[in-house]
C-alpha positions in Angstrom: -31.9 -2.9 -13.5 -29.4 -0.8 -15.4 -30.0 2.8 -16.0 -30.2 3.7 -19.7 -29.4 7.3 -19.3 -25.6 6.6 -19.3 -25.8 4.5 -22.4 -28.1 6.9 -24.4 -26.5 10.1 -23.4 -22.9 9.2 -23.1 -21.5 11.8 -25.5 -21.6 15.4 -24.5 -19.1 16.9 -27.0 -18.9 20.7 -27.4 -19.7 22.6 -30.5 -17.0 22.4 -33.2 -14.2 24.9 -32.7 -14.7 25.1 -28.9 -11.4 25.5 -27.0 -10.1 22.6 -24.8 -11.3 22.2 -21.1 -8.6 23.3 -18.6 -7.6 20.4 -16.5 -6.4 21.4 -13.1 -5.1 19.2 -10.3 -4.8 20.7 -6.8 -1.5 19.7 -5.1 -2.9 19.7 -1.6 -6.3 19.1 0.1 -8.5 22.1 -0.4 -11.1 23.3 2.2 -14.5 22.9 1.2 -15.7 26.5 1.5 -12.7 27.7 -0.5 -13.6 25.1 -3.2 -17.2 26.3 -3.4 -16.2 30.0 -3.7 -13.7 29.0 -6.5 -16.3 27.1 -8.4 -19.0 29.7 -8.2 -16.5 32.3 -9.4 -15.3 30.2 -12.3 -18.8 29.3 -13.3 -19.8 33.0 -13.3 -16.8 33.8 -15.4 -17.5 31.0 -17.9 -21.2 32.2 -18.3 -19.8 35.7 -19.0 -17.4 34.3 -21.6 -14.5 35.5 -19.5 -12.9 32.0 -18.8 -12.4 28.6 -20.1 -14.4 25.5 -19.0 -12.5 23.6 -16.2 -12.3 20.2 -14.5 -10.7 20.6 -11.1 -9.4 17.5 -9.4 -8.8 17.7 -5.7 -9.2 16.0 -2.2 -10.9 17.6 0.8 -10.2 17.3 4.4 -12.8 15.0 6.1 -16.2 16.5 5.9 -19.9 16.0 5.3 -21.9 17.9 2.6 -25.8 18.0 2.6 -27.4 18.6 -0.8 -30.6 20.2 -1.6 -32.5 17.0 -0.7 -30.8 16.2 2.5 -32.8 14.9 5.5 -31.6 16.0 8.9 -32.3 12.4 10.2 -29.6 11.1 7.8 -26.9 12.8 9.8 -26.2 10.1 12.4 -23.0 11.4 13.9 -21.6 14.8 13.0 -18.0 13.8 13.8 -16.7 15.9 10.8 -17.8 19.5 9.8 -21.1 19.7 8.0 -21.6 22.0 4.9 -25.0 22.8 3.5 -24.7 23.1 -0.2 -26.7 24.0 -3.3 -25.9 20.9 -5.3 -28.5 18.2 -6.0 -28.6 15.0 -3.8 -28.5 14.3 -0.1 -25.7 13.6 2.4 -22.3 12.5 1.4 -18.7 12.3 2.7 -15.6 13.7 1.3 -12.0 13.0 2.7 -8.5 11.9 1.9 -8.3 8.9 -0.5 -11.3 10.1 -2.5 -10.9 12.0 -5.9 -13.3 14.8 -6.2 -13.7 16.2 -9.8 -15.5 19.5 -10.0 -16.8 20.0 -13.4 -17.4 23.4 -14.8 -18.8 23.2 -18.4 -20.9 25.5 -20.5 -23.8 23.4 -21.3 -25.0 25.7 -24.1 -22.0 24.7 -26.1 -22.9 21.1 -25.5 -26.5 20.2 -24.6 -28.7 22.2 -22.3 -30.3 19.1 -20.8 -29.3 18.5 -17.1 -30.6 14.9 -17.0 -28.5 14.1 -20.1 -25.5 15.8 -18.5 -25.9 13.6 -15.4 -25.9 10.6 -17.7 -22.7 11.7 -19.3 -21.1 12.1 -16.0 -22.1 8.6 -15.0 -20.9 7.3 -18.4 -17.6 9.1 -17.9 -17.1 7.5 -14.4 -18.0 4.0 -15.8 -15.5 4.2 -18.5 -12.7 5.4 -16.2 -13.5 2.6 -13.8 -13.2 0.0 -16.7 -9.8 1.3 -17.4 -9.0 0.6 -13.7 -10.3 -3.0 -14.0 -13.7 -2.4 -12.2 -17.2 -2.8 -13.6 -19.3 0.0 -12.6 -23.2 0.2 -13.4 -26.0 2.7 -12.9 -29.5 2.1 -11.6 -32.9 3.3 -12.4 -33.7 4.5 -8.8 -30.3 5.6 -7.7 -28.0 8.2 -8.9 -24.3 7.3 -8.9 -22.1 4.4 -10.0 -22.5 1.0 -8.3 -20.6 -2.3 -8.3 -22.2 -5.7 -7.7 -21.1 -7.5 -4.4 -22.0 -11.1 -4.7 -19.6 -11.8 -1.7 -22.0 -9.9 0.6 -25.3 -11.0 2.1 -28.4 -10.2 0.0 -31.3 -8.0 1.1 -34.8 -9.0 1.9 -36.3 -11.2 -0.9 -32.9 -12.1 -2.2 -32.1 -8.6 -3.5 -28.4 -8.6 -4.5 -25.9 -6.6 -2.6 -24.4 -3.6 -4.2 -22.0 -1.0 -3.2 -21.6 2.6 -4.3 -18.2 3.5 -5.6 -18.8 7.0 -7.0 -21.3 9.7 -6.2 -22.6 12.7 -8.3 -24.0 16.0 -7.1 -24.4 18.8 -9.7 -25.7 22.3 -9.9 -26.3 24.4 -13.0 -26.5 28.2 -13.1 -26.9 30.0 -16.3 -26.3 26.8 -18.0 -22.9 26.4 -16.6 -22.3 23.4 -14.4 -20.4 23.1 -11.1 -19.9 20.6 -8.4 -19.5 17.2 -9.9 -18.3 13.7 -9.0 -16.5 11.8 -6.2 -14.7 8.5 -6.8 -13.7 6.5 -3.8 -9.9 5.3 -4.2 -8.9 4.5 -0.6 -10.8 6.6 1.9 -11.5 5.5 5.4 -15.0 3.7 4.7 -15.9 3.9 8.4 -16.2 7.7 8.0 -19.4 7.0 5.8 -21.0 5.6 8.9 -21.7 9.1 10.3 -24.4 9.6 7.6 -26.9 7.8 5.6 -25.0 8.1 2.3 -27.2 9.6 -0.4 -30.2 8.7 1.8 -30.0 5.0 1.0 -30.3 2.9 4.2 -30.9 -0.6 3.0 -28.4 -2.9 4.7 -27.6 -4.6 1.3 -26.5 -1.2 -0.2 -23.1 0.1 1.1 -20.1 2.0 0.1 -16.9 0.6 -1.4 -13.6 1.8 -2.9 -11.0 0.6 -5.4 -8.9 -0.6 -2.4 -11.9 -2.3 -0.9 -12.5 -4.2 -4.2 -8.9 -5.4 -4.3 -8.1 -2.8 -7.2 -5.6 -0.5 -5.4 -4.6 2.5 -7.5 -2.7 5.7 -6.9 -4.3 9.2 -7.3 -2.1 9.6 -10.4 -3.4 6.3 -12.0 -7.0 7.4 -11.3 -6.5 10.9 -12.7 -5.0 9.3 -15.9 -8.0 7.1 -16.3 -10.4 10.0 -15.6 -8.7 12.3 -18.2 -8.8 9.6 -20.8 -12.4 8.8 -20.4 -13.5 12.4 -20.0 -11.9 13.3 -23.4 -14.0 10.6 -25.2 -17.1 11.9 -23.6 -16.6 15.6 -23.4 -13.8 16.5 -25.7 -10.2 17.7 -25.6 -8.4 19.0 -22.5 -5.4 21.0 -21.8 -3.2 21.1 -18.7 -3.7 24.1 -16.4 -1.0 25.1 -14.0 -1.7 24.1 -10.3 0.4 27.1 -9.3 -2.3 29.5 -10.7 -5.5 29.5 -8.7 -8.8 29.2 -10.4 -9.9 32.6 -11.8 -12.2 34.6 -9.7 -14.8 37.0 -11.1 -16.7 39.9 -9.7 -19.9 38.3 -11.1 -19.6 35.4 -8.7 
């Protein structure tokens, strides 16, 4: 069953007169610990009124992260470094071929409602996927964006097979968001086998990517779609130079 939260909470525009969101793309993979430190610093600076909102697009080296709800039993094979993190959710994989977007927004300027914010992120991903020729959907009992896989065997009782193409994990501090979303473009899908992704173990639920679906795209093409869809949901953006590192703040 489709989840109504994306449809109902799709718009998350800022208050009139708010400045554009900075749009930053990392030119090379960013180590996870470094990314978390930068996010926390930027979120603190935004909350203090010292920095602009930011979307940071990047890739990570291969790694697993464990969210606040992660179960130790869901780590099957720690073949990559494992990072415990304060974001919501369970275990997930990050690595080359996956576009990670860390979203640092001041929800006080928009809507101080975390559930609505998650719905807006899902709606953003669904619209970006549509621009790339893929139909993404949400589900009542599963966070993230899913695609139907009629080509795969159904589950018990004939439950249709579905694969996850994008994951979400957010954290909010002083009503400023950080962490964000991960969209699978062309990662090595076997790397997901070291974990139970997002705690979902049913055999008819898997993980997919644009390449796996026969919709290959470059990082640049995905970034273009993400930016267009983001601006419709969250408002204007402006380019931020990749040569300038995200701002740090002593408050972080």
